[in-house]
N, C-alpha and C positions, 0 to 999 in steps of 0.2 A: 564930342555930344555937346548937345545941350543940358545942362542940369536947370531942372523946375524947381521955382521955391513953392515952398508951402506955408499957407497960412494958419495951422495948426498950433495954438500955447503951449508951449512947454510945460511938463508936468510938474505939479506942484509938489513940494516936499509937505513930510509928514508931521501934524502937529504936535508937541510933545502932550497938550494938556489932553488930547484924546486918548494917546496912549496911556495915559494914567488912570483914564476912567475905563479903559478895558480890563486893565488888571485888576483895577479895584472890582471889576463885577464878576471876574473869574475867583476872587479871593472870598467874595460874599455868597457866592454858588458852593464854592469847596466847603464853606462852614456851616453852610444850610445842611449839605449831603452828610458832614461829620456829626451836627446835630441831630437830625433824623436818626442815624444809626444808634446813636446812644439812648434815643428816647423810646426805642423798640421794647417791647412788653416781653418779660424774662421769662422763661418755663420754669416753674415751681419742680423744685428738686422734690421724687416721690420718695419716701422714708419707706424702707424695707419692711415687706411681709413678716410678720413674726407666728409660726405654726406651734400651737401649743396642741398636744396629746392628752386628751383626758379618758381616764380610765373609766370603763362602765360600772355602774352602780353595783354593789356586792347585794345578792341576794340578801333577804331579814332571815336571821334566826328562826330555827323551826320553834314551833311553842312549845313551852315544858308540857309534859306529859301531866295528865289530871291527877288530883291525888284520890287515892283508893278511898272508897265508902267506907266510911267506920262502922266496924261490926257491933252490933249491941255488945254489952258486956253479959246478958243471960245467954247469948250464942256461942261464946268461947267457951268449947269445952276440950276435951284432951280424951283419946283413947284410955289414959288412966283413969280418970275421974268418972268416966263411964264404962265398966267391962260389958263386953259383949255377952249377952245370954244367950245361951244354948239350948232351946228346948226338943228334946227328943222327940220322933215321931215314931210310932212303932210300926216294925217293918213286918211285912206278910211273911209268915211260913213257906218255906219252899214247898212245891207238890214232892212227894215222893217221884223217885224215878223208877221208869215202866222198865222192869228188867227183860221183858219179852216173854214169850211162850218156854216153858221148862225145856229144860236139854233134852228131854226123852222125845220132845215131839221132833226134834230137829231131823230125826233120820235113825237108823239102826246102827246099834252101838256093839262095838266089838273091845270086850275086856272094859278097861275107864276112858278108851279113844271115843271121839264123837266125830262119824261121818256125817258133812253137811252135804244136804241135798246140791244138785249140780244147777249151775245160773240157766236161764234162758241165753240161746244165741241172739244176739243182736239181730234185727232185721234189716234185711240187704234191700236196696233199691232195685226195682225191677229193669231189667235193661230192655230196651224196646228195639225191635228189631223189624226192620222195612224192607220190603222185596225189590228187585231191580224195577224200574218201569220205564217202558218202552217209548225212545224221543226221536224216533228215524221219520223224517221228515214222509210224507202219505206218498211222493214222486219216488221216493226210492225203496219203498216196500216190497214191490212184486219183481222176484229174479225174472232172468231171461227165457223167454221159453224154447228150449230147445228145438231145433227145427228139423231135425228127423222125426221128433214126436209131433211136432205140427203137421208136418206132411201127411203121416198117416191118420192125424186128429186122435192121439189117444191122451187121456186124460189120468191126473192120480191124485193122492192124499200122503203126506209124508208126515210122520211125527217125529220131531227132532228135538233132541236134547242140546242146548246151548250152554254152554261154562262161561261165562262172564267175570273181568278181573275187576279191581278196585277202581280201574278209570271209566268203566262202564264198556269196555269194548268186548267184541264176542271173539273170543281166542280159541274155541273149539266147537264144531257140530257134528254130532255123532247120530245115526239114526236109531229110533226105537221101533222095533221089528223090522219085519220085511219090506226093503225100498229097493227101488229100479234106481240101478248106478247111474243113468244117465241123469234121470231127475236129481237124485241126490246129489251129485258132482255140479249140477247148473246152481242150485238152492245152495252148496257149500261155500263156492266161490263169491255168490252174493252176499252172503249173509255177513261173511266176514270181511269183505270190502267196503259194506254200506250202512247195515244195523248199528245202530247205536243203543245205548241205554245209560239210563240214570242210575248209578250203582247201588247196589244194596247197602245198608248201614246198621250196625250195632250200636245202640246210643248215639254218639257221636263221631263214628269213626265207621270209615268205607272199609267194606269187606267183599270177597268174591262171593260169588253165586252160580247154582245151579238152576235151569229154566227148562221148563219142556213146553215146545208150541207145535202146533199143527198148519202147515203149508198146504196148499192147494193149488195146483197146476191145471187151470181149465180155459177152456178156449171161448172168445167171445162168439156170443151168435150173430 
């Protein structure tokens, strides 16, 4: 092979003077950095805070009591120096007692004994009595007309004695005088089942009662 020669000059060796300049520059730079760090401002050290507790002020003492006013010398008295004067007042004479009528007026006497008159009896309140009152509705008053009597168009009038208890119910129905048994039976069954009364009273108490009524069986025209 053929070797080609080059015309590039050989590398130059480093100069010792330039190396010293580089080292000196670094030394100056390090000195400036150290100097800058030393000149930084320091933070001032803070003193610790001291806490002091202060007691509240005490209330002022109460004012002294006011001195009692001096009494005048001429007003200083005692019960010994001025005795109490008691002035007697005239008392009215008591009136003589009334002994009442003489014993001879109280009633007849037997020997030495006196028989007094009897005392009147106390008045008693009158007891108010009320008769029973009819309270049956109008639709329940008339009994059923017996069919046998309707066919022959027979009419009648019954006089009935009713016995009413303390509740106002009719407990008995009896004929007063002569009565047709058919009409009487129809009237009795209806009255015992349907008729009602407000019971009779004596004062505030309900009592049984007896009542006489007249019941007519009449056909409508």
